[in-house]
C-alpha positions in Angstrom: -16.3 27.0 28.9 -14.5 24.0 31.0 -13.5 24.6 34.8 -10.2 23.4 34.4 -7.5 23.1 31.9 -7.6 19.3 30.5 -4.8 17.7 28.5 -4.7 16.0 25.7 -3.4 13.0 26.6 -6.3 12.1 29.4 -8.4 9.0 28.3 -12.1 9.2 27.4 -14.2 7.9 29.9 -17.3 5.8 28.7 -19.8 3.9 30.8 -23.0 1.5 30.2 -25.3 -0.6 32.5 -23.0 -3.5 31.0 -21.0 -4.4 28.5 -23.4 -3.2 25.6 -21.7 0.2 25.5 -18.7 -1.6 24.1 -20.2 -0.8 20.8 -19.4 2.7 21.3 -16.2 1.9 22.9 -15.3 0.1 19.6 -16.6 2.9 17.3 -14.6 5.4 19.4 -11.5 3.5 19.6 -11.9 3.0 15.5 -12.6 6.5 14.9 -9.7 8.0 17.2 -7.2 5.5 17.1 -4.9 7.7 19.4 -6.8 8.1 22.3 -7.0 5.5 25.4 -10.3 4.4 26.7 -11.4 3.8 30.0 -14.6 2.1 30.2 -17.0 1.3 33.1 -19.9 -1.6 32.4 -22.4 -1.3 35.5 -22.8 -5.1 35.4 -24.0 -5.6 39.0 -27.2 -3.6 38.2 -28.0 -4.4 34.9 -30.4 -4.1 33.0 -31.0 -0.6 33.6 -34.4 -0.7 31.8 -36.0 -2.4 34.6 -34.9 0.3 37.4 -36.0 3.5 38.7 -35.2 6.7 37.5 -33.9 7.7 41.2 -31.8 4.4 41.0 -30.1 5.2 37.7 -29.3 8.5 38.3 -27.5 7.4 41.3 -25.9 4.8 39.4 -24.7 7.1 37.0 -23.3 9.8 39.4 -21.1 7.4 41.6 -19.8 6.2 37.7 -19.2 9.5 36.7 -17.4 9.9 40.0 -15.4 7.3 39.0 -14.5 8.1 35.7 -13.5 11.8 36.8 -11.0 9.9 39.3 -9.5 8.1 36.5 -8.8 11.8 35.0 -11.1 11.5 32.2 -11.1 14.5 29.9 -14.7 13.6 28.8 -17.4 11.3 29.5 -19.6 9.5 27.0 -22.9 7.9 28.6 -22.9 5.1 26.2 -26.4 3.9 27.5 -30.0 5.1 26.1 -31.5 4.1 29.3 -29.0 6.1 31.5 -29.1 9.2 28.6 -32.8 9.4 28.8 -33.2 9.4 32.5 -29.8 10.7 33.8 -27.9 13.1 31.2 -28.7 16.4 32.9 -28.3 14.6 36.2 -24.6 13.7 35.5 -23.9 16.9 33.8 -25.2 18.7 36.8 -22.7 16.5 38.7 -19.9 17.0 36.6 -20.5 21.0 36.6 -18.3 21.6 33.7 -15.0 20.0 34.5 -15.7 17.7 31.3 -17.7 17.6 28.7 -20.8 15.2 28.9 -22.1 13.2 25.7 -25.3 11.1 25.3 -26.2 8.5 22.9 -29.3 10.2 22.0 -28.7 13.4 20.8 -26.2 12.3 18.3 -28.4 9.9 16.6 -31.6 12.1 16.7 -29.4 14.8 15.1 -28.4 12.4 12.1 -31.9 11.1 11.8 -33.7 14.4 11.4 -31.0 15.7 8.6 -33.0 13.1 6.4 -36.0 14.8 5.2 -36.9 11.9 3.4 -38.3 9.9 6.4 -41.8 10.7 7.6 -42.8 8.0 9.9 -39.7 6.6 12.2 -39.8 3.7 14.5 -37.9 3.5 17.9 -37.1 0.0 19.9 -35.6 0.3 23.1 -35.9 -0.8 26.9 -38.8 0.0 28.9 -37.5 2.7 30.3 -36.3 4.6 27.2 -39.3 4.1 25.8 -41.7 5.1 29.0 -39.1 8.3 28.8 -40.4 9.3 25.4 -37.2 11.0 24.8 -36.5 10.1 21.3 -40.2 11.0 20.2 -40.1 14.4 22.1 -36.4 15.2 20.4 -37.6 13.9 16.7 -40.9 15.7 16.9 -39.1 19.2 18.5 -36.6 19.2 15.6 -39.1 17.6 12.8 -42.7 18.2 13.9 -44.1 16.8 10.8 -42.2 13.3 11.5 -44.4 10.8 13.1 -42.6 8.3 15.7 -43.6 4.6 16.8 -41.9 3.5 19.9 -41.9 -0.1 21.0 -40.4 -1.3 24.4 -38.2 -4.5 23.3 -37.4 -5.6 26.8 -36.0 -9.3 26.4 -33.6 -7.6 23.5 -30.7 -6.0 25.8 -30.6 -9.5 28.2 -30.6 -12.0 25.3 -27.3 -10.0 23.4 -25.7 -10.0 26.8 -26.0 -13.6 27.2 -24.6 -14.3 23.7 -27.8 -15.1 21.9 -27.7 -13.2 18.6 -27.4 -14.5 15.2 -29.0 -17.5 15.8 -32.5 -19.2 15.6 -33.3 -17.7 19.1 -32.5 -14.1 18.7 -34.6 -14.2 15.1 -37.5 -15.6 16.7 -37.5 -12.7 19.4 -36.6 -10.4 17.0 -39.2 -11.3 14.3 -41.9 -10.9 17.2 -41.2 -7.8 18.2 -40.4 -6.1 14.8 -44.1 -7.6 13.6 -45.9 -5.8 16.2 -48.7 -3.6 14.6 -47.0 -0.4 16.4 -43.9 -0.6 13.5 -46.2 -1.7 10.8 -45.7 1.3 8.5 -42.2 2.7 9.4 -39.9 3.7 7.0 -36.9 4.0 9.5 -36.1 2.4 12.6 -33.6 3.5 15.5 -32.0 0.8 17.3 -31.9 3.1 20.6 -29.8 0.7 22.8 -26.3 0.4 22.6 -26.7 -3.5 22.8 -28.7 -3.7 19.6 -26.0 -3.2 16.6 -25.1 -6.5 17.3 -28.5 -7.6 16.2 -28.6 -5.0 13.2 -28.1 -7.5 10.6 -31.1 -9.6 11.5 -33.1 -6.5 11.7 -32.1 -5.7 8.2 -32.6 -9.3 7.0 -36.2 -8.9 8.4 -36.8 -5.5 6.6 -35.1 -7.1 3.3 -33.5 -3.6 2.9 -37.1 -1.8 2.8 -36.5 0.8 5.4 -33.4 2.5 7.0 -31.9 1.0 10.1 -30.1 3.9 12.5 -27.7 2.7 15.7 -25.9 5.5 17.7 -22.2 4.0 17.9 -20.8 5.6 14.9 -22.8 8.9 15.4 -21.7 9.0 19.2 -18.2 8.5 17.7 -18.6 11.3 15.3 -19.5 14.0 18.2 -16.8 12.9 20.7 -14.3 13.7 17.8 -16.1 16.8 17.4 -16.3 17.7 20.9 -12.6 17.0 21.5 -11.9 19.0 18.6 -13.6 21.8 19.4 -12.1 21.9 22.7 -8.6 21.2 21.4 -8.5 17.7 23.1 -7.4 15.3 20.8 -4.7 13.0 21.5 -1.7 13.9 19.5 0.2 10.6 20.0 -0.9 7.0 20.8 -2.1 7.0 24.3 -1.9 4.0 27.0 -3.9 0.8 26.9 -7.4 0.8 27.0 -8.8 -0.1 30.3 -12.1 -1.8 31.1 -14.1 -2.3 34.6 -17.2 -3.8 35.4 -18.9 -3.8 38.5 -19.5 -7.3 38.7 -17.4 -9.8 37.4 -18.2 -13.2 35.5 -16.2 -15.1 33.1 -19.3 -15.4 30.7 -18.9 -11.3 30.7 -15.2 -11.4 29.6 -16.2 -13.6 26.9 -19.0 -11.9 25.6 -17.4 -9.1 25.6 -15.1 -9.3 22.7 -18.5 -9.9 20.7 -18.9 -5.8 21.5 -15.3 -4.6 21.2 -14.4 -6.7 18.5 -11.2 -8.2 19.9 -10.3 -9.5 23.1 -10.1 -7.7 26.3 -9.4 -8.0 30.0 -12.5 -6.9 32.3 -11.2 -5.8 35.7 -13.8 -5.9 38.8 -13.9 -2.2 40.4 -16.1 -2.2 43.3 -17.4 1.3 43.5 -20.4 0.3 45.3 -18.8 -0.9 48.7 
């Protein structure tokens, strides 16, 4: 039960450690074209994967407060590291005012439905892998499944800087995916919202021999289900989407269209001052 009556015309709030969560925002915009999105990318503190759990929780609480002040009807944590380390913290802070959706549970639910999978690989930031959240949740739902997790710390920063679908990215991706830990997997979870941008390169490496999962579409589907459950789906086209970051640079604005698939304007929001 939500704490107060929310309205269908309120926006969807989405946040990430940078602009990688725009892959999730793009999937939500495509799945729910009538909804207005308010996005916050904490570019001042990226990457979250190298930060302490306490720092990440603090950042997430401040951002959640910002999205509540923007009158959002749901908050989507579009960051695997933040979802792994701060999901419960954000839920406690929000206190039932609005639903909170992470990016871990939707993809775990999708993966464990496939009974053919026996050995699932997970690649993500150091913090997400250290939390072991994917292995724990998958093993809880499907005890017979083996999970092999590998930290791939260079990938998010590489993608943020626009290095994908080129010789540099292929070399780094090949090095990570060739590690012994991933040798016998039959599927792979791209457990970072940046990684949909390298999904094609990952698929090329495996030559179609394993299933590749990313969480953007799974999260979009979950957002639609949660809004429908609470009768909060927009009934008419909402206002223009708004995109905020905590530290503006021209390169972020230029790179952002790779994630959202259209030109967007990033506005700096000084929530740390």
